[in-house]
N, C-alpha and C positions, 0 to 999 in steps of 0.2 A: 292198207295205207290210204289215207284220206286223198280227195281230189286236190286240196289246198297243198298238201305235202308234195304231190306229184308236180303241181305247177311251180312250187318253190324249187324243186330239184331240176326242173326243166330250165327255169331261168338261170340257175346256177351253172349247169352244164353249157348253156349258151354263152354265159360270161367267160367261162374257162376257155371255151373254144375260140371266142373273140380275142382274148389275150394271147392264146397260143398262136393265132394268126398274126398277131403283132410281132411275136418273136420270129416267126417265119419270114415276115416282111423285112425285119432287121437283118436276118441272115442272107436274104435274097439281095437286098440293097448293097450289103457289103460285098458279096460275091461278084456282082455286076461291076461295082466300083473297082475292086481289085483286078478284074479281067480287063478293065479299060485304062488302068493306071499305066501311063507311059514311063518306061525307064529313063532315067536322067541321061542327058548327053555326057560324053566323056570330057572331062576337063584335063587336058593333056599337058598343061603347063601353067605359067603365070596367067592370072585371069582379071578381068574387069568385072566389077560387081557394084550393085546399089545396096545400101543399108536399109533394111525394112523396119528397123526400131531404134530407139535410143539405147545406149549402152546400159547394161545391167551389171552392177558391181558385184563381183565374186570375191572369194577369200584372198586370192593372189593375182587376179586379172579382172578384166572386163569382158563381158559376153555380148555379142551381137549376132544378128542373123542377117546374112548376105544372100542376095539373089544374083547368080552369075549371069552376066550379059554376053561375055565373049571370052575366048581363051587364045593365047598366043602359042602357036606351034608351027614348025617348019618355016619360020621367018615371016608368018602373016597371022593376023587376027582372024578368028572364025566364031561366028555366032553359035552360042550353046546355051543350054539351060541348066537348072539345078540350083539347090540351096546349100549354103555352107553355115554350119554352126561355128562361129568364129571367136576365138579368144585372143586378146592382146593386152599389152602393158603400156601402151602409148599414153602419155599424160595429156595430150590434146584431146583424145577420145574420138568417137565416131557418132555422128548425129544421124537421125532418121532422114533419108534423102541423099545423103552423101554418096558420091560416086568415087570408088577408089580402085587402085591397081594393087593387087597382092602378088608379091614377086615369086612365091613358091607355089608349086602345084598342090592342091588340097588332097590329103589322103583319104581314102574311104574309111567309113566307120568300121572298126574291126568287129568280126564275129566273135561270139562267145567262145572262150578257149575250153570250157568244161561243160559236162552235162548239167542241166538245170541252173546254170549261171544265168543271170538276168541278160536278156538279149537287148542290149542297148541300140544295136543296129536296126533291129526290127521296130523298136519304139520310136526312133527317129524317122524311120522310112514311112510310118503310118502319119507322121506330121509332115511328110513331104520334104524331109531334109536328107540330103545324100552324102554330105561330107562333114567332117569335123577337123578343125585346123587350129593349132596355136601358133601364133606369130608375135615374137616379143615387140617388134617395131618394124617388121619387114613388109610394109605396105605404105602407099602414098595416096592421100586424098586429092583427087583430081579436080572435082568440082563439089562445092558445098551448096546444094539447093534446099532451101527450106520448104518442105512439103506442108501444105495447109491441111493439117489433120485436126479438126475441131475437137474431137475426143481426146487425141493425144495431147494437145495443148491444155485442155481442161484437166485432164489427169495429172499432168506434170505440175500445173498450178496448185492443184489440191494436195499433191504430195509434198510440195514445198510448204504449203499452209500448215499441214500436220507437223512437219519437221520444225517449223518455227514455234508452234504453240505447245508441243509435246516435247519437253526437253529431255527427260530421262531416256537414255539410249535403248534399253530393252523394252520399255513401255512404248516408245516410238515405233519400234519394229512391229510390235503386235498391233498397234493402232493402224499402221499402214496395211497390215493383212486383213484385219477386221473390217475397216472402213472402205478400203479401195481394192482388196483382193491382191496386194502386192506382197506375195509371200517370198519373193526373191531376196528381200532385205532381212529375212529372219536368219539369225546365226544358228549354229548346230546345238548349243546348249538350250536355246529357247524352244527349238523344235522338239528336243528330247524332253523338255519339262512337260509339254502339252502331250506328247506321245505316250510317255510312260505313265501319265496320270489318266490315260483314256479319253482325252478331250481334244484330240487332234482335229476332229470334225468342226470344232468351233472356229478354227483358223480358216476353214474353207467357207467362203461367202455362200450362204444357202437360204433356206426358207426362214430361219430365225432372223437373219439380217434384213431380208426383204419384208418380212412380216412387221418388224420394228419400223422400217421406212414407212410402210403404208399406215401404221398406227399413228406415227408422229404427224404425217400429213393430214390424216383425218382429225387429229386432236387440235391442229392449228386453226381449223375452221369450225370446230364444234360449237363455239359461242355464236356463230353467225346464223346457225340453224338453216342451212341452205335447203331449198326445196325446188321441185320441178326441174326446169331446164338448167338452172344454175347449179344444182346438185349433180346432174348428169354431166355437164361440162367439167366440173371439178373432178368427177370420177375419171373422166377421159384424161384429164391432166395427170391425175395419179398414175394411170397406166403409162402415159408418156415418161413420167419421172421413174417408174420401175424400169423401163428399157434403157434409159439414159444411165441408171445406176448399173444395170447389167453390162452395158458397154464399158463403162469406166472400170469395172472390176474384171473385164477380160472375157466374158461369156464362158465361164467354166460350166462344166455339165450341171453342177448343183445350183448355180445361180440361174442358168437358163431354164432348168426345170421349175425352180421356184418363181421365176419371172412369169412364165407361161401360166402357172397354176394361180398365182395372185391376180394376174391380168384377167383370166376368166372369171374368178370369183368376183372381182371388182366390177366387170362388165354385167355378170349376173345380177349383182345388187342394183343396177340401173333398171332392170326389169322385175325386180323383186323375186328373183330365182337364185337357187343354190345348186350348182352342178354337182353331181356325184364326184367324190374325190377320185375314184378309180378311173372314171372317164377322163377327168383332167389329167391324171397321171399318165394314162395311155396316150392321150392326144399329144402331151408335151414330149413323151418319148418318141412317138412317131415323127414328130416334127424335126427333132434333133437327128434322127437316124436318116431322114430324108436329106437334111442339109450336110450331114457328115456321117456316112455309114460306118466309118472306122471308130466312131465314138463309142460303139458297143464293146470295144476291147479296152476302153479306158477304165482303170480301177475306180476313179472318181464317179463316172457315170453308174457304174454297177452298184457301188456302195450307196450312192445317193438314192436311187430308186428302191433298192432293197430296204434301206432305212425307213423311207416314208411308207412303203408297203407294210412293213413290220408295225410301225406306230398305228396305222390304221386298223390292221387286223388284230394284232396282239395286245396292244395297250388296253383296250376296253375289257379284255378277259383278265388281265392282271389287276386292273382296278377293282374288280369284284372280290379279290381276296380279303380286303379290309375296308370297313367303313369308318373313316376318320371322324372323331368327335367334334372338331372345330375347324375353322377356315385355315388357320395356319398349318395344321397337320395334313389338311386335305390338299393344300398347295404342295407341300413337300412330297406327299404320296403320289400326286399326279406326276410330278417331275421325275421321281424315282421310277414310276411305271413307264413313262416315256423312254427313259434312258435304258431300262431293262428290256423293253420291247425291241427297240432299235439294236441293242447288242445281241439279243438272241437270234435275230435274223442275219445280222452282218458278221457274227463271229466266225462262221465257217469260211467265209471268203477272206476274212482277215487272217485267219491261220493259214489258209492256202497261199496268200500272197506274201505275207510278212512274217510268218512263223513265230508270232508272239501274241501274248494277251495280257492287257492291263488288269491286274488284280483288283485294284481300288477304283475301278471306273465309276462305280455308283457314287462314291464320296466325291470323286473329282467332278462329276457332272453336277452334283448337288451344290458344290462350291462355285464351279466355273460358269454355269449357265446364268444364275441370277446376276453375278458380277458382270458378265458379258452383256446382259440385258441392260444393266445401268450404263455400261460404257457406251453401248449403242445409242441409248437415249440422250447421251450428252454429245457423242461423237457426230451423229448425223446433223444436229443443230450447229456443231462446230464447222462442218463442211459448208453449211448453208450461210451461217452468220459470222464465220471466223474473221471476215474482213473488217468487222467492226472492232475498233481497238480493245475496249475493256471487256466486251462480251467475248471475243475470241480468246483473250488471255485467260478469262476465268474458266471458260469451257475446257481449254487446254489443260489447265491444272487439275480440273476434276477428272478428266480422262486419264491423266498421267498418274494421279494417286490411286485411282481405281484399278488400273493395270498393274501398278507395283504391288498392290495388295493381292491381286489375283495370281501374280507370278510368285510371290512369297508363299502363298498357300500351296501352289502346285509344286514348288521345290520341296516344301515340307512333306507333302504327299509322296513325291518321287523318292524321298530318302527313307520312307518306311520299309520294313523288312518285306520281302516277297512282293515288291512293288510291281514287277513284271515277269511273267513266265515266258521264257525264250526257248528257242530250239524245238518248237513243237510244230507239227504239220497235220494235215488231214488229207485223206484220199478223196478224189472227186466223187466216188460213189457214195461215201459217207456224207458229204455235203448234201447230195440229193436226198438221202434218206432223212437228214435233220430237217430240211426244208419241207419234205413231204409230211412228216409228222407234225410240224408246226401248222401246215394247212389243215390237216385232220383236226387239230385242236381248234382252229379258227372256225371250221365248218361243222362242229359237233352239234350245234343247235339248230342247224339248218338243213342237213343231209341225213339220210337214214343211217343210223349208228351201225347197223349190220353191214351196210356197204363200206363204211369207213373202217370198221374192224377188220373185214376181210381184205380190203385194200392194203391196210397197214401190215397185216400178216404176210401177204404176198411180197411186199416190198422188202420186209425184214428178212424173209427166206432168201430172196435174191441177193441181198447184201451179204448174208452169211455165206452163201455159195461163192460169191465173187471174192470175199476176204479169205476164205479157206484156200482158194486157188492162188491168191497172192501170197499167202503165208507158205504154201507148198512150194511155190517158185523161189521164194527167198531163202529156202534151205540150202540151195546149191551154192558152194563156195565160189567166191568171185573176187577179183583183184582189179583195182581202178588206179590208173596213173593220171594224176591231175597236173596241169601246168600252171605256173606263176610267172610273174615278170622276170625273176631271176633264178628260178629253180623248179623243182617238181616235188610232189609228195605221193606217197602210196597208201592206199586203203585196202585192207584185206578183211573181207567178211567171210568167216569160216562156217557160216549157216546158223550160228547162235550168238556170236559176238563180234566186235569190231576191233581191229588192230591197225596201227598206223605208224608210218615213218615219214619224217619230213626232211627234205633236202633243199631248202631255200625259199619256200613260200612264206612270205612275211605275215606277221600277225594281223595287220590291217587288211590283207587280202583273204585271209582264211574264212571270214564270215560270208563272203559272196563267191569265192571259187570253190570251196570244198563243202561247207556246211549245207548249202541247198540241196545237193545230191544226197547227202547223208539223211536229211530230214524227209525227202520225197521216198527214199527207199526204207524209211522207218528203222534206220540203223542207230539212231541216237547221235548226238553231237559229241559225246565224249568217247574217247577210244584209249585202249591200252597201247602201250609201246610194242611195236613189232620186234621181236627178238632179232638182233643182227650181230654179226662178228666181222670186224674189219681185218682185212689181210693186207698184203703188200701190193703196191702198184695200183691203188685206187680200186681194190676189189672188196666188195662187201657181200657177205653171205647171209641169206635169211632161211635158216633151217626149217622153220615152221611152214613155209610156203614151198621150199624146194627151188629157190631161185637164187641167182648170183648176179650182183651188179658189177659189171666190168666196164669202167669208163662210162659211156653213155648207153650201154646195152644191157638189158635184163635178160639173162639166159636161164632156161628151165632145165635143170640138170637131172631131175629124177622122173621126168616125163618125156615120152617120145615127142608128142605134139600137143599143143593147147588151142582152144578156140579163141581167136583174137579178133576184136573189132576196133577200128580206129574212128576217132571223132572227126567228122567232116563238117565244119562250120557250125551246124545247128542240129546235127543228128548222128547216130552211129551208122558207120558204113557197113558194107557187107562183111559178115564174119568169115575169117579164113583160118585154116590150121597153120601153126608155125611153131618154131623152137625158141625165138627171141624177139624182142621188141626194142625200139629206141625210146629212152626217156625224154626226148625232145617232142614227143607226140602224145596227146591225150589218148588213152587206150583202155579197153576192158578186156579182161581175160576170164573166161569161164572154165572151171576145172571139172 
């Protein structure tokens, strides 16, 4: 092995060690943050609170976020803390800064009822929200104080500007999401159109949007040919505009990452330098983790950084597969390579969280990205010059027509056969294996091939051993009792197939109360009907399992005792042996 190769390997291992330290820093910061997080005070009755934001319109109500100031208990007011995610149907609405009295005690956010059900309580807890409450009109605004929030006022003005200039309803929703990060206005069908076409990432303000903003700002002064201090001052102004845009769009992980990256690139141009992309990526991640350690658990943060890392590492390798003969085919091939690289790196995490995969994502990105680029090139000038009568109207019409065309194309793509594969999952160990082999591919030209082959073989053997253990464990028969809002359901896994019996879980509940556990256990989402015979006095017999449903009790008539575990908020409790269980409690029975 040559000295040059050894030096390259040394630099590679140092880089890997540095990024591994970054991951450890994130875990350490989050652990410290969790250890010092103070539990919310108990709100024991009616409470006094201040609104932290403007109302956000939902399907059947308005949503606001309240910070509790005091609670009324035992005949007196007592200062407490905490935040309430508040839904109401008042026509007057709640403005940011309003102080109000809510007449009912806020209930805590309920824990998940079933294994692998989305833990909404933990999700809100990481955002500092302790309660969730719906009140039709059971509150009274005590004082209405207009808080001077320059960003909130500017955001509100720009939202009204877009609404006035973009008249098509669905195009208006998408314009607000693309230009101002306001995804709360998107209806279910619009979200589904983007999701099932594999272009949901376009609705998240990210590097594409920030990059277009910078390009537009540079284009505006290109004829002036700025030099020296004037050019540097203008670059500083661009950095300021980047962060104003980030503040207006809500500082999501993707826009914060993109803002840091483009800020450093712009500042580097002032000194004629181009910082390495991975250094910028690592610095932006470190900054976000230090400011908010819980951000490492946000799906948007994870997907955003994985996608950029994939584009940087994998896209150049994909581009080598074909040499386009002309400029048009080169542009299309580059776009496809970027989409494929991002999808290769992010699909394991997408399967893990969402259990679905968009089949036509390449075609979707090929259509949506150029159209979105055109929309942004008209939309950003609309935000800047929209107040000018004829200019704003013309730009608004252009944005509306382009977005209508994009939505029409996505709906067409959405209705193609096999548009989205659903009900699929992935084991964490397989995620790691996929990423490891992608890293081997990226490092193939820079690290000893013998080391890479041996490393890949070791990881593959470990994966096979772990998967064989998992398969062996899944052979054991198992019965799960799930809970719904108005009933329960039974899943019976006999070691090779799944059978089910439903007693009241509604179809709209099934996808998030039952299917997540089936997918994680690799049982599949489709089940045969569990054989049952109805007797008198609400008695149902399940001969395949050897159990009898008698009222709200499941009794095991052909076994002395079975291993029973009860679901306790977010995990299985200690297993015990018994002869019967209540159908009012989520439980697991091992035979």
